[in-house]
Residue frames as qw, qx, qy, qz and C-alpha x, y, z in Angstrom:
[[0.522, -0.371, -0.760, 0.107, 1.88, -12.56, 6.79],
 [0.239, -0.593, 0.166, -0.751, 0.08, -10.65, 9.52],
 [0.374, -0.125, -0.828, 0.399, -0.16, -11.57, 13.17],
 [0.418, -0.689, -0.293, -0.515, -3.17, -10.85, 15.33],
 [0.285, 0.132, -0.641, 0.700, -2.29, -9.61, 18.81],
 [0.449, -0.662, -0.556, -0.227, -4.94, -9.79, 21.57],
 [0.079, 0.365, -0.412, 0.831, -5.10, -7.22, 24.38],
 [0.037, -0.260, -0.807, 0.529, -6.93, -7.29, 27.71],
 [0.330, 0.368, 0.183, -0.850, -9.41, -4.77, 26.32],
 [0.634, 0.317, 0.702, -0.071, -10.49, -7.47, 23.86],
 [0.493, 0.797, -0.133, -0.322, -9.39, -5.61, 20.75],
 [0.812, -0.073, 0.423, 0.396, -7.18, -7.34, 18.25],
 [0.175, 0.840, -0.267, -0.439, -4.79, -5.80, 15.78],
 [0.898, 0.370, 0.093, 0.218, -3.15, -6.94, 12.62],
 [0.388, -0.763, 0.351, 0.380, 0.61, -6.51, 12.73],
 [0.742, 0.649, -0.147, 0.078, 2.78, -6.14, 9.64],
 [0.622, -0.604, 0.398, 0.302, 6.31, -7.48, 10.03],
 [0.640, 0.745, -0.183, -0.030, 8.76, -6.70, 7.25],
 [0.836, -0.286, 0.226, 0.410, 12.07, -8.47, 6.79],
 [0.304, 0.929, -0.211, -0.021, 14.91, -6.19, 5.66],
 [0.743, 0.408, -0.426, 0.316, 18.59, -6.90, 5.08],
 [0.192, 0.409, -0.567, 0.689, 19.47, -5.43, 8.49],
 [0.094, 0.094, 0.796, -0.591, 16.58, -6.81, 10.57],
 [0.068, -0.541, -0.811, -0.212, 12.81, -6.71, 10.97],
 [0.138, -0.060, 0.125, -0.981, 10.41, -3.77, 11.20],
 [0.108, -0.458, -0.882, -0.005, 6.89, -4.15, 12.60],
 [0.178, 0.008, 0.120, -0.977, 3.85, -1.90, 12.76],
 [0.275, 0.409, 0.825, -0.276, 0.14, -2.30, 13.46],
 [0.112, -0.256, -0.474, -0.835, -2.68, -1.33, 11.15],
 [0.414, -0.612, -0.620, -0.265, -5.92, 0.03, 12.55],
 [0.461, -0.591, -0.353, 0.560, -4.45, 2.41, 15.13],
 [0.159, 0.961, 0.084, 0.208, -4.45, 6.18, 15.09],
 [0.315, -0.859, 0.394, 0.089, -0.90, 7.52, 15.31],
 [0.628, 0.555, -0.545, 0.038, 2.45, 6.04, 14.45],
 [0.736, -0.493, 0.446, -0.128, 3.70, 2.94, 16.28],
 [0.703, 0.535, -0.467, -0.015, 6.78, 1.05, 15.06],
 [0.780, -0.503, 0.372, 0.026, 8.83, -1.83, 16.44],
 [0.560, 0.652, -0.509, -0.038, 12.07, -3.44, 15.29],
 [0.763, -0.461, 0.452, -0.035, 14.38, -6.31, 16.02],
 [0.005, -0.525, 0.790, 0.317, 17.12, -8.53, 14.69],
 [0.040, 0.106, 0.984, 0.137, 14.63, -11.42, 14.48],
 [0.354, -0.425, -0.584, -0.595, 10.94, -11.84, 13.69],
 [0.557, -0.550, -0.603, 0.154, 10.21, -12.63, 17.35],
 [0.369, -0.291, -0.231, 0.852, 12.14, -9.59, 18.59],
 [0.084, -0.150, -0.300, -0.938, 10.21, -7.32, 16.23],
 [0.482, -0.492, -0.628, -0.364, 6.91, -8.84, 17.38],
 [0.541, -0.489, -0.506, 0.461, 7.84, -8.43, 21.05],
 [0.246, -0.136, -0.041, 0.959, 8.95, -4.84, 20.44],
 [0.223, -0.301, -0.412, -0.831, 5.73, -3.86, 18.66],
 [0.525, -0.554, -0.643, -0.058, 3.59, -5.39, 21.39],
 [0.456, -0.425, -0.346, 0.701, 5.46, -3.27, 23.93],
 [0.091, 0.003, 0.184, 0.979, 5.15, -0.15, 21.75],
 [0.347, -0.448, -0.587, -0.578, 1.40, -0.72, 21.27],
 [0.531, -0.562, -0.584, 0.245, 0.88, -1.20, 25.01],
 [0.333, -0.307, -0.154, 0.878, 2.74, 2.06, 25.70],
 [0.070, -0.191, -0.405, -0.891, 0.70, 3.85, 23.00],
 [0.449, -0.550, -0.634, -0.307, -2.58, 2.66, 24.57],
 [0.523, -0.523, -0.456, 0.495, -1.43, 3.59, 28.08],
 [0.261, -0.174, 0.029, 0.949, -0.39, 7.04, 26.84],
 [0.204, -0.014, -0.322, -0.924, -3.33, 7.96, 24.60],
 [0.556, 0.124, 0.538, -0.622, -6.14, 5.68, 25.77],
 [0.511, 0.218, 0.827, 0.090, -8.37, 3.26, 23.93],
 [0.442, 0.786, 0.212, -0.377, -9.65, 5.97, 21.58],
 [0.034, -0.610, 0.623, 0.488, -6.56, 5.34, 19.46],
 [0.417, 0.146, 0.881, 0.166, -8.34, 2.30, 18.00],
 [0.262, 0.161, -0.398, -0.864, -9.87, 3.06, 14.61],
 [0.335, 0.237, 0.864, -0.293, -13.32, 1.65, 15.36],
 [0.494, 0.566, 0.077, -0.656, -15.11, 3.50, 12.55],
 [0.732, 0.531, -0.346, -0.252, -13.41, 1.47, 9.87],
 [0.684, -0.456, 0.569, 0.008, -12.00, -1.75, 11.36],
 [0.331, 0.522, -0.714, -0.327, -9.61, -3.72, 9.19],
 [0.925, -0.038, 0.162, -0.343, -11.10, -7.12, 8.52],
 [0.926, 0.054, 0.215, 0.305, -8.20, -8.61, 6.57],
 [0.055, -0.842, 0.374, 0.385, -4.78, -7.51, 5.37],
 [0.896, 0.350, 0.218, 0.166, -3.18, -8.58, 2.09],
 [0.285, -0.632, 0.439, 0.571, 0.25, -8.13, 0.57],
 [0.742, 0.591, 0.313, 0.041, 0.30, -7.68, -3.18],
 [0.389, -0.442, 0.412, 0.695, 3.04, -6.95, -5.68],
 [0.577, 0.735, 0.356, -0.023, 2.63, -5.20, -9.00],
 [0.539, 0.031, 0.284, 0.792, 4.69, -3.60, -11.75],
 [0.139, 0.815, 0.197, -0.527, 4.35, 0.08, -12.58],
 [0.659, 0.606, 0.284, 0.343, 4.49, 1.22, -16.18],
 [0.491, -0.312, 0.059, 0.811, 7.43, 3.50, -16.93]]
């Protein structure tokens, strides 16, 4: 499941939130650079990534948005690899 986060600059991002045995990890797709959030709960990970994205934008400016190839949808798929 991805979550769309809206910013004042009217851009939206898709956020991936992964559940692991020791908590949640979150990261956006469609940004230049590496931005990661984490938390003990889904909501904590979402709050942390929003804060990290805001800091990333404030630090590097709006040019960090990948506007040349915007991500329209995000899917999670699972497959088996042949040995």
